C-alpha positions in Angstrom: 87.5 92.2 71.6 88.5 95.9 71.9 92.1 96.3 72.9 92.8 98.8 75.7 96.3 99.8 76.8 96.5 100.6 80.5 99.5 102.6 81.8 99.9 102.1 85.6 102.8 102.3 88.0 101.3 100.1 90.6 101.0 96.4 89.7 101.8 93.2 91.5 103.9 92.5 93.4 103.1 96.0 94.7 100.9 95.9 97.7 98.8 98.6 99.3 95.8 100.5 98.0 97.4 101.9 94.8 97.5 98.6 93.0 93.9 97.5 93.7 91.9 99.7 91.3 93.4 98.7 88.0 94.3 95.2 89.0 90.6 94.6 89.6 89.5 96.4 86.4 91.8 94.2 84.5 90.4 91.1 86.2 86.9 91.8 84.9 87.3 93.7 81.6 87.1 90.6 79.5 83.6 90.0 80.8 82.6 93.1 78.8 84.4 92.3 75.5 87.5 94.4 76.3 91.0 93.0 76.2 93.3 94.8 78.6 97.0 95.2 78.0 99.0 96.5 80.9 102.1 98.7 80.6 104.0 99.0 83.9 107.4 99.4 85.4 110.2 96.9 85.6 112.1 96.7 88.9 110.2 99.6 90.7 110.7 101.0 94.2 107.5 99.8 95.8 107.0 100.6 99.5 104.9 97.6 100.1 105.1 94.1 98.5 102.2 91.6 98.4 103.0 88.6 96.2 99.5 87.2 96.7 97.9 89.8 94.5 99.4 88.2 91.4 96.7 85.5 91.6 94.2 88.2 90.4 95.9 88.7 87.1 93.8 86.9 84.4 95.6 84.1 82.5 97.0 85.3 79.2 96.8 89.1 79.9 99.7 90.8 78.3 101.8 92.7 80.8 104.6 94.9 79.4 107.3 95.9 81.8 109.6 98.8 80.9 112.7 99.9 82.9 112.5 103.0 85.1 115.2 105.0 86.8 114.0 106.4 90.2 115.9 109.1 92.1 114.8 107.5 95.4 117.6 105.0 94.9 120.1 107.9 94.7 118.6 109.5 97.8 118.8 106.3 99.8 122.4 105.9 98.8 123.4 109.2 100.4 121.0 108.7 103.4 122.2 106.8 106.5 119.0 105.0 106.6 118.7 101.9 104.4 114.9 102.4 104.0 113.2 105.7 103.8 109.8 105.5 105.6 108.9 108.8 104.0 106.9 107.5 101.1 104.2 109.5 99.2 101.3 110.1 101.6 103.6 109.6 104.6 105.5 112.8 104.8 106.9 113.8 108.2 106.8 117.4 109.4 110.0 117.1 111.4 113.0 116.8 109.1 116.8 116.8 109.3 118.7 119.3 107.2 119.4 116.6 104.7 115.7 115.7 104.7 114.7 119.3 104.0 117.1 119.6 101.1 115.8 116.3 99.6 112.2 117.5 100.1 112.9 120.8 98.4 114.6 119.1 95.4 111.8 116.5 95.2 109.1 119.2 95.2 110.6 121.7 92.8 112.8 119.7 90.4 110.7 116.5 89.9 107.4 117.7 88.4 104.9 116.1 88.3 106.8 113.6 90.5 110.0 111.6 90.7 108.8 109.2 88.0 109.2 111.9 85.4 112.2 110.1 84.0 109.9 107.3 82.8 107.9 109.6 80.5 110.2 109.9 77.4 111.4 106.3 77.1 107.9 105.0 77.8 106.3 107.3 75.2 108.9 106.3 72.7 108.4 102.6 73.3 104.6 102.8 73.3 104.5 104.9 70.2 106.0 102.0 68.3 103.9 99.4 70.1 100.6 101.2 69.4 101.4 101.5 65.7 102.0 97.8 65.4 99.0 96.7 67.5 95.3 97.4 67.2 95.0 99.6 70.3 91.7 101.5 70.5 92.0 103.3 73.8 94.9 104.3 76.1 94.2 104.7 79.8 96.6 106.4 82.2 96.2 106.1 85.9 97.7 108.5 88.5 99.2 109.2 90.8 102.0 109.2 90.0 100.8 111.8 87.6 103.9 111.4 85.4 101.9 108.6 83.8 99.4 111.0 82.4 102.3 112.8 80.8 103.2 109.6 78.9 99.7 109.4 77.5 99.6 113.1 76.7 102.7 112.7 74.5 101.0 109.8 72.8 97.9 111.8 72.3 99.8 114.7 70.7 101.9 112.5 68.5 99.4 109.7 67.5 96.0 111.3 68.1 95.0 108.2 70.2 91.8 108.0 72.1 92.8 108.7 75.8 91.1 108.3 79.1 92.9 109.7 82.2 92.0 108.1 85.5 92.6 110.1 88.7 92.7 107.8 91.8 93.6 111.0 93.7 93.5 114.6 92.6 96.7 116.3 91.3 97.0 119.9 92.7 94.5 119.1 95.5 96.0 115.9 96.7 96.1 115.6 100.5 99.9 115.9 100.9 100.4 118.8 98.4 100.3 121.4 101.2 103.2 119.7 103.0 105.6 120.0 100.0 107.9 123.0 100.0 106.8 124.2 96.6 107.9 127.5 95.0 105.3 129.7 93.4 106.7 128.7 90.0 106.4 125.0 90.8 102.8 125.4 91.9 102.0 127.1 88.6 103.7 124.4 86.7 101.6 121.7 88.5 98.4 123.6 87.7 99.3 124.1 84.1 100.2 120.4 83.6 97.0 119.2 85.3 94.9 121.5 83.1 96.7 120.3 80.0 96.0 116.7 80.9 92.3 117.4 81.5 91.9 119.4 78.3 93.5 116.8 76.1 91.8 113.7 77.6 88.8 112.4 75.6 87.3 111.4 79.0 88.4 111.7 82.6 87.5 109.3 85.4 87.7 110.2 89.1 86.7 108.4 92.3 84.3 110.9 93.8 81.8 113.7 93.1 83.8 116.5 94.7 86.7 115.8 92.3 84.2 115.5 89.4 82.7 118.9 90.1 86.3 120.4 90.2 87.2 118.9 86.9 84.0 119.4 84.9 84.6 123.0 83.9 87.8 121.8 82.2 86.5 118.6 80.8 82.8 118.0 80.5 83.4 114.2 79.9 84.3 113.6 83.6 82.8 110.6 85.2 82.8 109.0 88.7 83.8 105.4 89.1 84.4 104.7 92.8 86.8 102.2 94.2 85.3 99.0 95.6 85.6 95.6 97.0 86.2 92.2 95.3 84.9 89.4 97.4 81.3 88.2 97.7 79.4 89.6 100.5 79.8 86.8 103.0 76.7 85.9 104.9 78.2 83.2 107.1 78.6 83.8 110.8 81.9 85.3 111.9 83.5 84.9 115.3 83.9 88.5 116.5 86.7 89.6 118.8 86.0 89.1 122.5 87.4 92.6 123.1 85.8 95.8 122.0 88.1 96.1 119.1 88.5 99.2 116.9 90.5 98.5 113.8 92.2 100.9 111.4 93.6 99.6 108.1 96.2 101.5 106.1 98.6 104.5 106.6 98.0 106.7 109.6 100.3 109.7 109.2 100.2 112.9 111.2 97.4 114.4 109.1 95.3 111.3 109.8 95.9 111.1 113.5 92.4 111.1 115.0 93.1 113.2 118.0 89.5 113.4 119.2 89.1 109.7 119.1 92.1 109.1 121.4 90.8 111.9 123.6 87.3 110.2 123.8 88.7 106.7 124.4 91.0 108.0 127.1 88.1 109.8 128.8 85.9 106.6 128.6 88.7 104.5 129.9 89.2 106.8 132.9 85.5 106.7 133.6 85.0 103.0 133.3 87.6 100.3 134.2 85.7 97.6 132.4 85.9 99.7 129.2 89.6 100.0 129.6 90.0 96.3 130.1 87.9 95.4 127.0 89.3 98.1 124.6 91.6 96.9 121.9 93.0 99.3 119.2 94.3 97.5 116.1 96.5 99.7 113.8 97.4 97.8 110.7 99.7 99.7 108.4 102.5 102.2 108.7 101.8 104.6 111.7 103.3 107.9 112.5 105.5 108.2 115.5 103.2 111.0 116.6 100.3 108.5 116.9 102.2 106.2 119.2 103.3 109.2 121.3 99.8 110.4 121.7 98.5 107.0 122.7 101.3 106.8 125.3 100.4 110.3 126.7 96.7 109.3 126.9 97.6 105.9 128.6 96.2 103.9 125.7 99.4 102.3 124.5 98.8 99.0 126.3 95.4 98.8 124.5 97.0 99.2 121.1 98.5 96.6 118.7 100.7 97.9 115.8 100.9 95.6 112.8 103.1 97.1 110.0 101.6 95.2 107.1 99.4 92.1 106.4 98.6 90.3 103.1 95.3 91.4 101.7 93.5 88.1 102.6 94.5 88.5 106.3 93.4 92.2 106.3 89.9 91.0 105.2 89.8 88.6 108.1 90.7 91.3 110.5 88.0 93.6 109.2 85.3 91.0 109.5 86.1 90.0 113.1 86.5 93.5 114.4 83.7 95.0 116.5 84.2 98.5 114.9 86.2 99.7 111.9 87.9 103.1 112.0 88.4 105.4 109.1 90.5 108.5 109.7 90.7 111.0 106.8 93.5 113.5 106.4 92.6 116.8 108.2 93.5 118.9 105.2 91.8 121.5 103.0 90.8 118.9 100.4 89.3 116.5 102.9 85.7 116.8 101.6 86.7 115.1 98.4 88.8 112.3 99.9 87.4 108.7 99.6 90.0 106.2 100.6 89.8 102.8 98.9 89.5 101.0 102.3 86.0 102.2 102.9 84.6 99.9 100.3 86.2 96.9 101.8 84.9 98.1 105.2 81.4 97.9 103.6 82.1 94.4 102.5 83.1 93.4 106.1 79.7 94.4 107.3 80.9 95.9 110.6 80.0 99.4 112.0 82.3 102.2 110.7 83.4 105.2 112.7 84.8 107.8 110.3 86.6 111.0 111.4 86.0 113.2 108.4 84.0 116.2 107.1 80.3 115.6 107.8 79.3 117.1 104.5 82.0 115.3 102.4 81.8 112.5 99.8 82.6 109.8 102.3 79.7 110.9 104.5 77.3 110.4 101.6 78.5 106.9 101.0 78.1 105.9 104.6 74.7 107.5 104.7 73.4 105.8 101.6 74.6 102.4 102.7 73.8 102.7 106.4 77.2 101.4 107.2 78.4 103.8 109.8 78.6 107.4 110.9 80.9 110.3 110.1 82.0 112.7 112.9 83.7 115.9 112.2 87.4 116.5 113.2 86.4 118.7 116.2 83.0 117.2 117.1 84.1 115.5 120.4 80.7 115.3 122.1 79.0 113.5 119.1 82.0 111.1 118.9 81.7 110.3 122.7 78.0 109.5 122.3 78.7 107.3 119.3 81.4 105.3 120.9 79.4 104.9 124.1 76.4 103.6 122.1 78.5 101.1 120.2 80.1 100.0 123.4 76.7 99.5 125.1 75.6 97.4 122.1 78.8 95.4 122.3 78.2 94.7 126.0 74.6 93.6 125.3 75.7 91.4 122.4 73.8 93.5 119.9 76.5 95.2 118.0 75.4 94.4 114.4 75.1 96.2 111.1 72.3 96.3 108.6 73.9 97.9 105.5 72.1 98.4 102.2 73.0 98.9 98.6 76.6 97.8 99.1 76.6 95.5 96.0 77.0 98.5 93.6 80.6 98.8 94.8 81.6 95.3 93.8 84.6 95.5 91.4 82.8 93.7 88.6 79.9 96.1 88.7 82.3 99.0 88.7 84.2 97.5 85.7 80.9 97.4 83.8 80.6 101.1 84.4 84.1 101.5 83.0 83.3 99.4 80.0 80.3 101.8 79.2 82.6 104.8 79.4 85.3 103.1 77.2 82.7 102.2 74.5 81.1 105.7 74.7 84.5 107.4 74.3 85.5 105.1 71.3 82.3 106.1 69.4 82.9 109.8 69.7 
């Protein structure tokens, strides 16, 4: 078997979406004559823990854990709060003076990110490890993009074959516009991103918009989407009695679907039966602004907030919900955002409402699979008609979905695509 070293920050017991991509690739790589070796962090600061995901690690796979020092621990020591809710992708716009100072330091002194202190010791350790073992390819996965810097050092010092995987873009990531970056820091991010792209033997991204952005710098840029990892279940599911609309994952201020709350409030005011049957499930960390808006629109009593659920329970929620909600960040880079949860939504086989650009990558996936509809951030009338149609189908007992072509997004099929790229890159 070909040996492939995978550098990833997120690994069980980490929960959330960041761990899923490479955990699932590792799960299936042996099926394609590739032996994965995982290099990850020892004692990391994970925002979410899910011990159940460890069951997906294949028996006998070597997992190397290397110590890391993270400045978040120092920040939390000085902060009055024991836990900082402000994780990557969950930045608040209202900050205390201390918060503003921390944000400025984080943005301008920790580049690419706060895991930069892991780069040198990891590269030193891996340089020795690679020399002693028959490693044919190194793969780095970001964010955090500091992990690409580890692989870049190995590339320069050992001439290794290197594939960089971007689960999210670097300079165009959705929260970049919120960081108080100086002009100098912005240039440094852009320079490092370009250096990684230029030196990678191949680049993997999750969507076509990102691929088109990276192709001019590296012609060997490929799309491998995220996906789902359970069989498409054909058995009957007992759906919610309520007209349930379920959102899974972070809902920060940028993802707050204002027009949906406006439409639901309007419909509730027009129809008492709709108000009685409506249930909004928000599973994951939710911005205070979302709860505030639901209160202002008299929808708070219809909402249930669940901070976190193990992955198996999330799947159950998805399958029994009448409608699944996907709210993308309303940011300049929104066209290229494809959240990992959409593929599990496809597996759940329930209608999807997505608040997102109507000409973006997400819209194309929903169109090709017939799994739901995308409505633009300001397209209130179309959203009203869509929710009304779904509600009418719910009332008549005919709210079902006939999706197509979903199987291509099974994690095993996606791992086969990865194996092709690995083999192609080795032969070059």
